[in-house]
C-alpha positions in Angstrom: 129.2 88.8 244.7 130.2 89.6 241.1 131.1 85.9 240.5 127.5 84.9 241.5 126.1 87.7 239.3 128.1 86.5 236.3 127.1 82.8 236.9 123.4 83.8 236.6 123.9 85.1 233.1 123.6 82.9 230.1 125.8 85.4 228.2 128.4 85.1 230.9 131.4 84.9 228.5 130.4 88.1 226.9 130.0 89.8 230.3 133.4 88.5 231.5 135.2 89.7 228.4 133.4 92.9 227.7 131.8 94.4 230.8 133.0 92.8 234.0 135.0 95.8 234.9 132.0 98.0 234.2 129.9 95.9 236.5 132.6 95.9 239.2 132.9 99.7 239.0 129.1 100.3 238.8 128.0 98.3 241.8 127.0 100.5 244.6 127.0 99.2 248.2 124.6 100.9 250.5 123.6 99.5 253.9 124.9 96.0 253.0 122.7 95.8 249.8 123.9 95.9 246.3 121.9 98.4 244.3 122.0 97.8 240.6 119.9 97.6 237.5 121.5 94.5 235.9 120.4 95.1 232.3 121.4 98.7 232.3 124.8 98.0 233.8 125.8 95.1 231.7 124.1 95.4 228.4 123.5 98.1 225.9 120.7 96.5 223.9 122.2 97.5 220.5 125.4 95.6 221.5 123.5 92.5 222.3 121.5 92.7 219.0 124.7 93.0 217.0 126.4 90.2 218.8 126.7 87.2 216.6 124.6 84.2 217.7 127.7 82.0 216.8 129.7 83.8 219.6 127.1 82.9 222.2 125.9 79.5 221.0 129.0 77.6 222.4 128.3 79.2 225.8 124.7 77.9 225.8 126.1 74.4 225.1 128.8 74.7 227.8 126.3 75.8 230.3 124.1 72.9 229.5 126.9 70.3 229.4 128.4 71.5 232.7 125.0 70.5 234.2 124.8 67.1 232.5 122.6 68.2 229.6 123.4 67.9 225.9 124.0 70.0 222.8 121.0 68.1 221.2 118.8 69.5 224.0 120.1 73.0 223.5 119.4 72.7 219.8 115.9 71.3 220.5 115.1 74.4 222.6 116.4 76.7 219.8 114.3 74.8 217.2 111.2 74.9 219.4 111.5 78.7 220.1 112.5 79.9 216.7 111.3 77.3 214.1 114.9 76.9 212.8 116.1 73.4 211.9 119.5 71.9 212.1 120.5 73.1 208.6 119.3 76.6 209.0 120.9 76.9 212.5 124.2 75.8 211.0 123.9 78.5 208.4 123.2 81.1 211.1 126.3 80.0 212.9 128.4 79.9 209.8 127.3 83.4 208.7 127.9 84.8 212.2 124.4 86.2 212.1 123.6 88.8 214.9 120.8 88.3 217.4 118.6 90.9 215.8 118.7 89.1 212.4 118.6 85.7 214.1 115.2 86.5 215.6 113.9 88.7 212.7 114.5 85.9 210.2 113.3 83.1 212.5 110.8 80.9 210.6 108.2 81.1 213.3 108.4 82.1 216.9 106.7 79.4 218.9 103.1 80.3 219.7 103.6 79.1 223.3 106.3 81.8 224.1 103.7 83.6 226.3 103.9 80.6 228.6 107.6 81.4 229.3 107.5 83.3 232.6 109.9 83.9 235.4 112.9 86.0 236.3 116.1 86.2 234.2 118.8 88.7 235.2 116.5 90.3 237.7 113.7 91.0 235.2 110.5 89.1 234.6 110.7 87.9 231.0 107.0 88.4 230.5 107.3 92.1 231.4 110.3 93.1 229.2 108.9 95.8 226.9 111.5 95.6 224.2 110.2 92.7 222.1 113.6 91.8 220.7 115.3 91.8 224.1 112.3 89.7 225.3 113.1 87.1 222.7 116.7 87.0 223.7 115.7 86.6 227.3 113.2 83.9 226.4 116.1 81.9 225.0 118.3 82.6 228.1 115.4 81.5 230.3 114.9 78.3 228.5 118.7 77.5 228.6 118.7 78.3 232.3 115.8 75.9 232.9 117.7 73.2 231.0 120.9 73.8 233.1 118.8 73.6 236.3 117.6 70.1 235.3 114.1 70.9 234.4 112.5 68.2 232.2 112.3 69.0 228.4 108.5 68.6 228.4 108.2 71.4 230.9 110.9 73.5 229.2 109.1 73.2 225.9 105.8 74.0 227.6 104.1 70.8 226.5 
C-alpha cells in the first residue's frame, strides 16, 4: 500500500528519503480502509517551499522518461506554466532556488492555469487554498499527465 502511495507522488524521492517512515507509522487501518490525509502526513508546506527546485527536477525527468517521455517535454511544461526559458531555468537549477522563490520569481504564471483540474495526492488542485502549494501541485499534476501519456496539446491546455 505504501509503495502505491509513494508512486503516486511526483516528489517521490523526497518522500522516500524524508518521510516514508512517518507515512508508515501514521497510516491508520480501520475496517480495511486506510485513513489518512496525505498532505498533512507527508508534507509540511514550509519544508516543500524551502526544498530546492534542483533537487526535485531530476525526479520530474526520471518520472517522464520511465514512461517514454522526454526531458524536453518536462521543460516545455515548466516553461508553459511559469514563463521561464531554458537559460533562466538553468540559473534556477544552478542556484538551487527553493520552490517558494521559484514560483515567486516566475516571469508569468500561465493564464490558463485555471484549466488545470483534477486530483493530485488525494486533493483537487483547483480547491487547494494555499496558492503557493496550489502552484506546486499544478506542476505535479502536469508532470503526472505527461507520465500517463497524455498528449502535450492537452497537457498545455491548448
